[in-house]
PQR file of N, CA, C, O and H, with PARSE charges and radii, in Angstrom:
ATOM      1  N   MET A   1     -10.609  19.041  25.476 -0.4000 1.5000
ATOM      2  CA  MET A   1      -9.975  17.726  25.461 -0.0000 2.0000
ATOM      3  C   MET A   1      -8.746  17.782  24.559  0.5500 1.7000
ATOM      4  O   MET A   1      -8.844  18.191  23.402 -0.5500 1.4000
ATOM      5  N   SER A   2      -7.620  17.384  25.065 -0.4000 1.5000
ATOM      6  CA  SER A   2      -6.389  17.438  24.294 -0.0000 2.0000
ATOM      7  C   SER A   2      -6.304  16.246  23.345  0.5500 1.7000
ATOM      8  O   SER A   2      -6.917  15.203  23.570 -0.5500 1.4000
ATOM      9  H   SER A   2      -7.539  17.051  26.004  0.4000 1.0000
ATOM     10  N   GLU A   3      -5.530  16.429  22.283 -0.4000 1.5000
ATOM     11  CA  GLU A   3      -5.368  15.376  21.300 -0.0000 2.0000
ATOM     12  C   GLU A   3      -4.583  14.219  21.897  0.5500 1.7000
ATOM     13  O   GLU A   3      -3.599  14.412  22.610 -0.5500 1.4000
ATOM     14  H   GLU A   3      -5.032  17.276  22.100  0.4000 1.0000
ATOM     15  N   GLN A   4      -5.039  13.022  21.589 -0.4000 1.5000
ATOM     16  CA  GLN A   4      -4.355  11.831  22.085 -0.0000 2.0000
ATOM     17  C   GLN A   4      -2.990  11.709  21.421  0.5500 1.7000
ATOM     18  O   GLN A   4      -2.826  12.020  20.241 -0.5500 1.4000
ATOM     19  H   GLN A   4      -5.838  12.865  21.009  0.4000 1.0000
ATOM     20  N   LYS A   5      -2.044  11.264  22.178 -0.4000 1.5000
ATOM     21  CA  LYS A   5      -0.692  11.076  21.671 -0.0000 2.0000
ATOM     22  C   LYS A   5      -0.513   9.628  21.216  0.5500 1.7000
ATOM     23  O   LYS A   5      -1.161   8.710  21.719 -0.5500 1.4000
ATOM     24  H   LYS A   5      -2.177  11.012  23.136  0.4000 1.0000
ATOM     25  N   TYR A   6       0.386   9.459  20.250 -0.4000 1.5000
ATOM     26  CA  TYR A   6       0.664   8.138  19.692 -0.0000 2.0000
ATOM     27  C   TYR A   6       1.087   7.162  20.787  0.5500 1.7000
ATOM     28  O   TYR A   6       0.607   6.030  20.840 -0.5500 1.4000
ATOM     29  H   TYR A   6       0.912  10.205  19.842  0.4000 1.0000
ATOM     30  N   GLU A   7       1.984   7.608  21.654 -0.4000 1.5000
ATOM     31  CA  GLU A   7       2.491   6.724  22.710 -0.0000 2.0000
ATOM     32  C   GLU A   7       1.384   6.274  23.653  0.5500 1.7000
ATOM     33  O   GLU A   7       1.389   5.139  24.131 -0.5500 1.4000
ATOM     34  H   GLU A   7       2.374   8.527  21.611  0.4000 1.0000
ATOM     35  N   GLU A   8       0.432   7.171  23.921 -0.4000 1.5000
ATOM     36  CA  GLU A   8      -0.689   6.818  24.798 -0.0000 2.0000
ATOM     37  C   GLU A   8      -1.583   5.770  24.127  0.5500 1.7000
ATOM     38  O   GLU A   8      -2.016   4.811  24.765 -0.5500 1.4000
ATOM     39  H   GLU A   8       0.428   8.093  23.533  0.4000 1.0000
ATOM     40  N   ALA A   9      -1.849   5.968  22.837 -0.4000 1.5000
ATOM     41  CA  ALA A   9      -2.681   5.022  22.101 -0.0000 2.0000
ATOM     42  C   ALA A   9      -2.005   3.659  22.048  0.5500 1.7000
ATOM     43  O   ALA A   9      -2.655   2.630  22.232 -0.5500 1.4000
ATOM     44  H   ALA A   9      -1.497   6.747  22.319  0.4000 1.0000
ATOM     45  N   LEU A  10      -0.710   3.654  21.797 -0.4000 1.5000
ATOM     46  CA  LEU A  10       0.034   2.398  21.742 -0.0000 2.0000
ATOM     47  C   LEU A  10       0.010   1.686  23.091  0.5500 1.7000
ATOM     48  O   LEU A  10      -0.131   0.464  23.148 -0.5500 1.4000
ATOM     49  H   LEU A  10      -0.183   4.490  21.646  0.4000 1.0000
ATOM     50  N   ALA A  11       0.147   2.439  24.165 -0.4000 1.5000
ATOM     51  CA  ALA A  11       0.096   1.851  25.502 -0.0000 2.0000
ATOM     52  C   ALA A  11      -1.277   1.237  25.772  0.5500 1.7000
ATOM     53  O   ALA A  11      -1.371   0.162  26.365 -0.5500 1.4000
ATOM     54  H   ALA A  11       0.262   3.431  24.119  0.4000 1.0000
ATOM     55  N   GLN A  12      -2.338   1.913  25.341 -0.4000 1.5000
ATOM     56  CA  GLN A  12      -3.688   1.373  25.508 -0.0000 2.0000
ATOM     57  C   GLN A  12      -3.834   0.067  24.729  0.5500 1.7000
ATOM     58  O   GLN A  12      -4.405  -0.902  25.229 -0.5500 1.4000
ATOM     59  H   GLN A  12      -2.262   2.786  24.859  0.4000 1.0000
ATOM     60  N   LEU A  13      -3.311   0.049  23.497 -0.4000 1.5000
ATOM     61  CA  LEU A  13      -3.369  -1.175  22.689 -0.0000 2.0000
ATOM     62  C   LEU A  13      -2.632  -2.317  23.369  0.5500 1.7000
ATOM     63  O   LEU A  13      -3.118  -3.448  23.397 -0.5500 1.4000
ATOM     64  H   LEU A  13      -2.847   0.836  23.091  0.4000 1.0000
ATOM     65  N   GLU A  14      -1.473  -2.024  23.909 -0.4000 1.5000
ATOM     66  CA  GLU A  14      -0.692  -3.058  24.594 -0.0000 2.0000
ATOM     67  C   GLU A  14      -1.441  -3.602  25.800  0.5500 1.7000
ATOM     68  O   GLU A  14      -1.407  -4.803  26.066 -0.5500 1.4000
ATOM     69  H   GLU A  14      -1.079  -1.105  23.886  0.4000 1.0000
ATOM     70  N   THR A  15      -2.115  -2.725  26.529 -0.4000 1.5000
ATOM     71  CA  THR A  15      -2.901  -3.152  27.695 -0.0000 2.0000
ATOM     72  C   THR A  15      -4.049  -4.056  27.259  0.5500 1.7000
ATOM     73  O   THR A  15      -4.285  -5.104  27.859 -0.5500 1.4000
ATOM     74  H   THR A  15      -2.143  -1.749  26.314  0.4000 1.0000
ATOM     75  N   ILE A  16      -4.762  -3.644  26.208 -0.4000 1.5000
ATOM     76  CA  ILE A  16      -5.878  -4.456  25.710 -0.0000 2.0000
ATOM     77  C   ILE A  16      -5.368  -5.825  25.273  0.5500 1.7000
ATOM     78  O   ILE A  16      -5.960  -6.846  25.620 -0.5500 1.4000
ATOM     79  H   ILE A  16      -4.569  -2.792  25.720  0.4000 1.0000
ATOM     80  N   ALA A  17      -4.272  -5.853  24.512 -0.4000 1.5000
ATOM     81  CA  ALA A  17      -3.715  -7.126  24.029 -0.0000 2.0000
ATOM     82  C   ALA A  17      -3.308  -8.021  25.192  0.5500 1.7000
ATOM     83  O   ALA A  17      -3.589  -9.219  25.188 -0.5500 1.4000
ATOM     84  H   ALA A  17      -3.791  -5.024  24.230  0.4000 1.0000
ATOM     85  N   ARG A  18      -2.645  -7.436  26.189 -0.4000 1.5000
ATOM     86  CA  ARG A  18      -2.198  -8.221  27.343 -0.0000 2.0000
ATOM     87  C   ARG A  18      -3.392  -8.822  28.082  0.5500 1.7000
ATOM     88  O   ARG A  18      -3.371  -9.993  28.462 -0.5500 1.4000
ATOM     89  H   ARG A  18      -2.417  -6.462  26.192  0.4000 1.0000
ATOM     90  N   LYS A  19      -4.431  -8.011  28.281 -0.4000 1.5000
ATOM     91  CA  LYS A  19      -5.607  -8.495  29.004 -0.0000 2.0000
ATOM     92  C   LYS A  19      -6.359  -9.549  28.204  0.5500 1.7000
ATOM     93  O   LYS A  19      -6.911 -10.490  28.775 -0.5500 1.4000
ATOM     94  H   LYS A  19      -4.447  -7.060  27.972  0.4000 1.0000
ATOM     95  N   MET A  20      -6.380  -9.393  26.876 -0.4000 1.5000
ATOM     96  CA  MET A  20      -7.036 -10.402  26.035 -0.0000 2.0000
ATOM     97  C   MET A  20      -6.280 -11.723  26.127  0.5500 1.7000
ATOM     98  O   MET A  20      -6.884 -12.787  26.264 -0.5500 1.4000
ATOM     99  H   MET A  20      -5.931  -8.629  26.413  0.4000 1.0000
ATOM    100  N   GLU A  21      -4.947 -11.646  26.050 -0.4000 1.5000
ATOM    101  CA  GLU A  21      -4.133 -12.859  26.100 -0.0000 2.0000
ATOM    102  C   GLU A  21      -4.274 -13.587  27.437  0.5500 1.7000
ATOM    103  O   GLU A  21      -4.190 -14.814  27.492 -0.5500 1.4000
ATOM    104  H   GLU A  21      -4.456 -10.782  25.939  0.4000 1.0000
ATOM    105  N   SER A  22      -4.487 -12.832  28.506 -0.4000 1.5000
ATOM    106  CA  SER A  22      -4.606 -13.467  29.824 -0.0000 2.0000
ATOM    107  C   SER A  22      -6.063 -13.660  30.248  0.5500 1.7000
ATOM    108  O   SER A  22      -6.355 -13.952  31.408 -0.5500 1.4000
ATOM    109  H   SER A  22      -4.556 -11.835  28.461  0.4000 1.0000
ATOM    110  N   ASN A  23      -6.966 -13.491  29.287 -0.4000 1.5000
ATOM    111  CA  ASN A  23      -8.404 -13.717  29.527 -0.0000 2.0000
ATOM    112  C   ASN A  23      -8.968 -12.893  30.677  0.5500 1.7000
ATOM    113  O   ASN A  23      -9.774 -13.390  31.463 -0.5500 1.4000
ATOM    114  H   ASN A  23      -6.730 -13.254  28.345  0.4000 1.0000
ATOM    115  N   GLU A  24      -8.550 -11.645  30.774 -0.4000 1.5000
ATOM    116  CA  GLU A  24      -9.036 -10.782  31.842 -0.0000 2.0000
ATOM    117  C   GLU A  24     -10.376 -10.129  31.523  0.5500 1.7000
ATOM    118  O   GLU A  24     -11.017  -9.570  32.413 -0.5500 1.4000
ATOM    119  H   GLU A  24      -7.895 -11.241  30.135  0.4000 1.0000
ATOM    120  N   TYR A  25     -10.811 -10.192  30.257 -0.4000 1.5000
ATOM    121  CA  TYR A  25     -12.096  -9.608  29.887 -0.0000 2.0000
ATOM    122  C   TYR A  25     -13.170 -10.678  29.887  0.5500 1.7000
ATOM    123  O   TYR A  25     -12.937 -11.813  29.473 -0.5500 1.4000
ATOM    124  H   TYR A  25     -10.291 -10.646  29.533  0.4000 1.0000
ATOM    125  N   ASN A  26     -14.355 -10.301  30.360 -0.4000 1.5000
ATOM    126  CA  ASN A  26     -15.469 -11.235  30.263 -0.0000 2.0000
ATOM    127  C   ASN A  26     -16.079 -11.103  28.874  0.5500 1.7000
ATOM    128  O   ASN A  26     -15.730 -10.197  28.117 -0.5500 1.4000
ATOM    129  H   ASN A  26     -14.545  -9.378  30.697  0.4000 1.0000
ATOM    130  N   ILE A  27     -16.973 -11.992  28.551 -0.4000 1.5000
ATOM    131  CA  ILE A  27     -17.545 -12.059  27.209 -0.0000 2.0000
ATOM    132  C   ILE A  27     -18.211 -10.745  26.802  0.5500 1.7000
ATOM    133  O   ILE A  27     -18.197 -10.382  25.626 -0.5500 1.4000
ATOM    134  H   ILE A  27     -17.256 -12.728  29.166  0.4000 1.0000
ATOM    135  N   ASP A  28     -18.791 -10.034  27.762 -0.4000 1.5000
ATOM    136  CA  ASP A  28     -19.462  -8.773  27.463 -0.0000 2.0000
ATOM    137  C   ASP A  28     -18.477  -7.649  27.154  0.5500 1.7000
ATOM    138  O   ASP A  28     -18.823  -6.704  26.446 -0.5500 1.4000
ATOM    139  H   ASP A  28     -18.802 -10.329  28.717  0.4000 1.0000
ATOM    140  N   GLU A  29     -17.280  -7.738  27.666 -0.4000 1.5000
ATOM    141  CA  GLU A  29     -16.282  -6.695  27.459 -0.0000 2.0000
ATOM    142  C   GLU A  29     -15.473  -6.869  26.174  0.5500 1.7000
ATOM    143  O   GLU A  29     -14.907  -5.906  25.656 -0.5500 1.4000
ATOM    144  H   GLU A  29     -16.999  -8.506  28.242  0.4000 1.0000
ATOM    145  N   ILE A  30     -15.422  -8.091  25.666 -0.4000 1.5000
ATOM    146  CA  ILE A  30     -14.555  -8.377  24.525 -0.0000 2.0000
ATOM    147  C   ILE A  30     -14.907  -7.539  23.304  0.5500 1.7000
ATOM    148  O   ILE A  30     -14.019  -6.937  22.699 -0.5500 1.4000
ATOM    149  H   ILE A  30     -15.882  -8.873  26.086  0.4000 1.0000
ATOM    150  N   ALA A  31     -16.177  -7.484  22.928 -0.4000 1.5000
ATOM    151  CA  ALA A  31     -16.577  -6.734  21.729 -0.0000 2.0000
ATOM    152  C   ALA A  31     -16.227  -5.258  21.874  0.5500 1.7000
ATOM    153  O   ALA A  31     -15.720  -4.642  20.937 -0.5500 1.4000
ATOM    154  H   ALA A  31     -16.899  -7.972  23.419  0.4000 1.0000
ATOM    155  N   ALA A  32     -16.496  -4.697  23.040 -0.4000 1.5000
ATOM    156  CA  ALA A  32     -16.188  -3.283  23.264 -0.0000 2.0000
ATOM    157  C   ALA A  32     -14.684  -3.032  23.192  0.5500 1.7000
ATOM    158  O   ALA A  32     -14.245  -2.027  22.633 -0.5500 1.4000
ATOM    159  H   ALA A  32     -16.909  -5.198  23.801  0.4000 1.0000
ATOM    160  N   GLN A  33     -13.905  -3.935  23.752 -0.4000 1.5000
ATOM    161  CA  GLN A  33     -12.455  -3.769  23.723 -0.0000 2.0000
ATOM    162  C   GLN A  33     -11.901  -3.927  22.312  0.5500 1.7000
ATOM    163  O   GLN A  33     -10.948  -3.243  21.940 -0.5500 1.4000
ATOM    164  H   GLN A  33     -14.261  -4.752  24.206  0.4000 1.0000
ATOM    165  N   LEU A  34     -12.488  -4.820  21.529 -0.4000 1.5000
ATOM    166  CA  LEU A  34     -12.055  -4.980  20.142 -0.0000 2.0000
ATOM    167  C   LEU A  34     -12.350  -3.718  19.334  0.5500 1.7000
ATOM    168  O   LEU A  34     -11.537  -3.310  18.505 -0.5500 1.4000
ATOM    169  H   LEU A  34     -13.262  -5.376  21.831  0.4000 1.0000
ATOM    170  N   LYS A  35     -13.502  -3.101  19.569 -0.4000 1.5000
ATOM    171  CA  LYS A  35     -13.836  -1.842  18.885 -0.0000 2.0000
ATOM    172  C   LYS A  35     -12.855  -0.743  19.283  0.5500 1.7000
ATOM    173  O   LYS A  35     -12.405   0.034  18.441 -0.5500 1.4000
ATOM    174  H   LYS A  35     -14.162  -3.433  20.243  0.4000 1.0000
ATOM    175  N   THR A  36     -12.534  -0.686  20.551 -0.4000 1.5000
ATOM    176  CA  THR A  36     -11.565   0.298  21.028 -0.0000 2.0000
ATOM    177  C   THR A  36     -10.212   0.047  20.375  0.5500 1.7000
ATOM    178  O   THR A  36      -9.546   0.985  19.936 -0.5500 1.4000
ATOM    179  H   THR A  36     -12.900  -1.317  21.236  0.4000 1.0000
ATOM    180  N   ALA A  37      -9.807  -1.211  20.311 -0.4000 1.5000
ATOM    181  CA  ALA A  37      -8.523  -1.561  19.696 -0.0000 2.0000
ATOM    182  C   ALA A  37      -8.508  -1.164  18.220  0.5500 1.7000
ATOM    183  O   ALA A  37      -7.505  -0.639  17.737 -0.5500 1.4000
ATOM    184  H   ALA A  37     -10.347  -1.973  20.668  0.4000 1.0000
ATOM    185  N   GLN A  38      -9.597  -1.404  17.504 -0.4000 1.5000
ATOM    186  CA  GLN A  38      -9.664  -1.018  16.094 -0.0000 2.0000
ATOM    187  C   GLN A  38      -9.506   0.490  15.935  0.5500 1.7000
ATOM    188  O   GLN A  38      -8.799   0.952  15.039 -0.5500 1.4000
ATOM    189  H   GLN A  38     -10.411  -1.831  17.896  0.4000 1.0000
ATOM    190  N   ARG A  39     -10.162   1.254  16.800 -0.4000 1.5000
ATOM    191  CA  ARG A  39     -10.070   2.713  16.747 -0.0000 2.0000
ATOM    192  C   ARG A  39      -8.636   3.164  17.018  0.5500 1.7000
ATOM    193  O   ARG A  39      -8.116   4.055  16.347 -0.5500 1.4000
ATOM    194  H   ARG A  39     -10.737   0.879  17.527  0.4000 1.0000
ATOM    195  N   LEU A  40      -8.010   2.540  18.004 -0.4000 1.5000
ATOM    196  CA  LEU A  40      -6.633   2.896  18.351 -0.0000 2.0000
ATOM    197  C   LEU A  40      -5.652   2.531  17.238  0.5500 1.7000
ATOM    198  O   LEU A  40      -4.722   3.286  16.955 -0.5500 1.4000
ATOM    199  H   LEU A  40      -8.432   1.816  18.550  0.4000 1.0000
ATOM    200  N   ILE A  41      -5.859   1.379  16.611 -0.4000 1.5000
ATOM    201  CA  ILE A  41      -4.993   0.967  15.503 -0.0000 2.0000
ATOM    202  C   ILE A  41      -5.114   1.957  14.353  0.5500 1.7000
ATOM    203  O   ILE A  41      -4.107   2.357  13.769 -0.5500 1.4000
ATOM    204  H   ILE A  41      -6.615   0.765  16.842  0.4000 1.0000
ATOM    205  N   LYS A  42      -6.340   2.357  14.025 -0.4000 1.5000
ATOM    206  CA  LYS A  42      -6.539   3.330  12.949 -0.0000 2.0000
ATOM    207  C   LYS A  42      -5.857   4.646  13.302  0.5500 1.7000
ATOM    208  O   LYS A  42      -5.191   5.243  12.456 -0.5500 1.4000
ATOM    209  H   LYS A  42      -7.158   2.033  14.499  0.4000 1.0000
ATOM    210  N   PHE A  43      -6.014   5.101  14.536 -0.4000 1.5000
ATOM    211  CA  PHE A  43      -5.375   6.335  14.973 -0.0000 2.0000
ATOM    212  C   PHE A  43      -3.859   6.245  14.802  0.5500 1.7000
ATOM    213  O   PHE A  43      -3.239   7.163  14.266 -0.5500 1.4000
ATOM    214  H   PHE A  43      -6.555   4.616  15.223  0.4000 1.0000
ATOM    215  N   CYS A  44      -3.263   5.146  15.254 -0.4000 1.5000
ATOM    216  CA  CYS A  44      -1.807   4.982  15.166 -0.0000 2.0000
ATOM    217  C   CYS A  44      -1.343   4.940  13.717  0.5500 1.7000
ATOM    218  O   CYS A  44      -0.340   5.566  13.370 -0.5500 1.4000
ATOM    219  H   CYS A  44      -3.767   4.400  15.690  0.4000 1.0000
ATOM    220  N   LYS A  45      -2.060   4.210  12.867 -0.4000 1.5000
ATOM    221  CA  LYS A  45      -1.683   4.133  11.459 -0.0000 2.0000
ATOM    222  C   LYS A  45      -1.774   5.506  10.803  0.5500 1.7000
ATOM    223  O   LYS A  45      -0.880   5.907  10.058 -0.5500 1.4000
ATOM    224  H   LYS A  45      -2.874   3.703  13.149  0.4000 1.0000
ATOM    225  N   ASP A  46      -2.859   6.223  11.084 -0.4000 1.5000
ATOM    226  CA  ASP A  46      -3.027   7.565  10.514 -0.0000 2.0000
ATOM    227  C   ASP A  46      -1.928   8.509  10.987  0.5500 1.7000
ATOM    228  O   ASP A  46      -1.403   9.302  10.205 -0.5500 1.4000
ATOM    229  H   ASP A  46      -3.585   5.897  11.690  0.4000 1.0000
ATOM    230  N   LYS A  47      -1.584   8.422  12.261 -0.4000 1.5000
ATOM    231  CA  LYS A  47      -0.536   9.275  12.827 -0.0000 2.0000
ATOM    232  C   LYS A  47       0.813   8.976  12.168  0.5500 1.7000
ATOM    233  O   LYS A  47       1.553   9.898  11.826 -0.5500 1.4000
ATOM    234  H   LYS A  47      -2.010   7.777  12.896  0.4000 1.0000
ATOM    235  N   LEU A  48       1.129   7.709  11.993 -0.4000 1.5000
ATOM    236  CA  LEU A  48       2.385   7.324  11.354 -0.0000 2.0000
ATOM    237  C   LEU A  48       2.428   7.792   9.895  0.5500 1.7000
ATOM    238  O   LEU A  48       3.454   8.286   9.428 -0.5500 1.4000
ATOM    239  H   LEU A  48       0.528   6.960  12.272  0.4000 1.0000
ATOM    240  N   THR A  49       1.318   7.635   9.185 -0.4000 1.5000
ATOM    241  CA  THR A  49       1.246   8.068   7.788 -0.0000 2.0000
ATOM    242  C   THR A  49       1.436   9.578   7.686  0.5500 1.7000
ATOM    243  O   THR A  49       2.194  10.056   6.842 -0.5500 1.4000
ATOM    244  H   THR A  49       0.484   7.234   9.565  0.4000 1.0000
ATOM    245  N   LYS A  50       0.752  10.322   8.539 -0.4000 1.5000
ATOM    246  CA  LYS A  50       0.859  11.779   8.530 -0.0000 2.0000
ATOM    247  C   LYS A  50       2.294  12.218   8.842  0.5500 1.7000
ATOM    248  O   LYS A  50       2.829  13.114   8.190 -0.5500 1.4000
ATOM    249  H   LYS A  50       0.136   9.933   9.225  0.4000 1.0000
ATOM    250  N   THR A  51       2.901  11.592   9.825 -0.4000 1.5000
ATOM    251  CA  THR A  51       4.278  11.933  10.197 -0.0000 2.0000
ATOM    252  C   THR A  51       5.231  11.629   9.060  0.5500 1.7000
ATOM    253  O   THR A  51       6.125  12.422   8.766 -0.5500 1.4000
ATOM    254  H   THR A  51       2.467  10.864  10.355  0.4000 1.0000
ATOM    255  N   GLU A  52       5.047  10.489   8.419 -0.4000 1.5000
ATOM    256  CA  GLU A  52       5.897  10.115   7.293 -0.0000 2.0000
ATOM    257  C   GLU A  52       5.770  11.133   6.158  0.5500 1.7000
ATOM    258  O   GLU A  52       6.768  11.514   5.546 -0.5500 1.4000
ATOM    259  H   GLU A  52       4.321   9.845   8.658  0.4000 1.0000
ATOM    260  N   GLU A  53       4.543  11.569   5.881 -0.4000 1.5000
ATOM    261  CA  GLU A  53       4.323  12.568   4.832 -0.0000 2.0000
ATOM    262  C   GLU A  53       4.993  13.890   5.182  0.5500 1.7000
ATOM    263  O   GLU A  53       5.603  14.530   4.326 -0.5500 1.4000
ATOM    264  H   GLU A  53       3.732  11.260   6.377  0.4000 1.0000
ATOM    265  N   GLU A  54       4.879  14.296   6.440 -0.4000 1.5000
ATOM    266  CA  GLU A  54       5.510  15.541   6.881 -0.0000 2.0000
ATOM    267  C   GLU A  54       7.032  15.462   6.764  0.5500 1.7000
ATOM    268  O   GLU A  54       7.676  16.417   6.330 -0.5500 1.4000
ATOM    269  H   GLU A  54       4.383  13.776   7.136  0.4000 1.0000
ATOM    270  N   LEU A  55       7.603  14.321   7.154 -0.4000 1.5000
ATOM    271  CA  LEU A  55       9.051  14.151   7.058 -0.0000 2.0000
ATOM    272  C   LEU A  55       9.518  14.159   5.606  0.5500 1.7000
ATOM    273  O   LEU A  55      10.564  14.729   5.296 -0.5500 1.4000
ATOM    274  H   LEU A  55       7.080  13.545   7.507  0.4000 1.0000
ATOM    275  N   SER A  56       8.759  13.537   4.723 -0.4000 1.5000
ATOM    276  CA  SER A  56       9.090  13.530   3.306 -0.0000 2.0000
ATOM    277  C   SER A  56       9.057  14.951   2.744  0.5500 1.7000
ATOM    278  O   SER A  56       9.923  15.341   1.961 -0.5500 1.4000
ATOM    279  H   SER A  56       7.909  13.074   4.974  0.4000 1.0000
ATOM    280  N   LYS A  57       8.048  15.718   3.154 -0.4000 1.5000
ATOM    281  CA  LYS A  57       7.918  17.099   2.693 -0.0000 2.0000
ATOM    282  C   LYS A  57       9.103  17.932   3.166  0.5500 1.7000
ATOM    283  O   LYS A  57       9.677  18.702   2.395 -0.5500 1.4000
ATOM    284  H   LYS A  57       7.344  15.402   3.790  0.4000 1.0000
ATOM    285  N   ILE A  58       9.461  17.777   4.424 -0.4000 1.5000
ATOM    286  CA  ILE A  58      10.591  18.529   4.976 -0.0000 2.0000
ATOM    287  C   ILE A  58      11.891  18.147   4.252  0.5500 1.7000
ATOM    288  O   ILE A  58      12.716  19.003   3.934 -0.5500 1.4000
ATOM    289  H   ILE A  58       8.995  17.153   5.050  0.4000 1.0000
ATOM    290  N   LYS A  59      12.047  16.862   4.005 -0.4000 1.5000
ATOM    291  CA  LYS A  59      13.246  16.386   3.312 -0.0000 2.0000
ATOM    292  C   LYS A  59      13.297  16.964   1.895  0.5500 1.7000
ATOM    293  O   LYS A  59      14.355  17.405   1.445 -0.5500 1.4000
ATOM    294  H   LYS A  59      11.376  16.167   4.263  0.4000 1.0000
ATOM    295  N   ALA A  60      12.171  16.965   1.199 -0.4000 1.5000
ATOM    296  CA  ALA A  60      12.118  17.484  -0.169 -0.0000 2.0000
ATOM    297  C   ALA A  60      12.424  18.988  -0.200  0.5500 1.7000
ATOM    298  O   ALA A  60      13.079  19.472  -1.123 -0.5500 1.4000
ATOM    299  H   ALA A  60      11.312  16.608   1.565  0.4000 1.0000
ATOM    300  N   GLU A  61      11.949  19.716   0.806 -0.4000 1.5000
ATOM    301  CA  GLU A  61      12.199  21.151   0.881 -0.0000 2.0000
ATOM    302  C   GLU A  61      13.668  21.443   1.150  0.5500 1.7000
ATOM    303  O   GLU A  61      14.174  22.494   0.756 -0.5500 1.4000
ATOM    304  H   GLU A  61      11.417  19.323   1.556  0.4000 1.0000
ATOM    305  N   GLY A  62      14.349  20.528   1.814 -0.4000 1.5000
ATOM    306  CA  GLY A  62      15.742  20.718   2.162 -0.0000 2.0000
ATOM    307  C   GLY A  62      16.709  20.373   1.038  0.5500 1.7000
ATOM    308  O   GLY A  62      17.900  20.676   1.113 -0.5500 1.4000
ATOM    309  H   GLY A  62      13.938  19.675   2.134  0.4000 1.0000
ATOM    310  N   GLU A  63      16.189  19.743   0.009 -0.4000 1.5000
ATOM    311  CA  GLU A  63      17.077  19.336  -1.093 -0.0000 2.0000
ATOM    312  C   GLU A  63      17.180  20.405  -2.156  0.5500 1.7000
ATOM    313  O   GLU A  63      17.885  20.223  -3.149 -0.5500 1.4000
ATOM    314  H   GLU A  63      15.222  19.497  -0.052  0.4000 1.0000
TER
END
């Protein structure tokens, strides 16, 4: 299984948000979708933090 990409996770989040706003999920699906959204948000935040740290390291090495 390949590692999920940031853009894919963000697209999934956007889909979940859009469907929630338009009430496309039934009551049984909402909790599961919220858990998925939480996992995706954590993944995106972690990815952004890691990338920021890597960029800072590269910048520091270049100075």
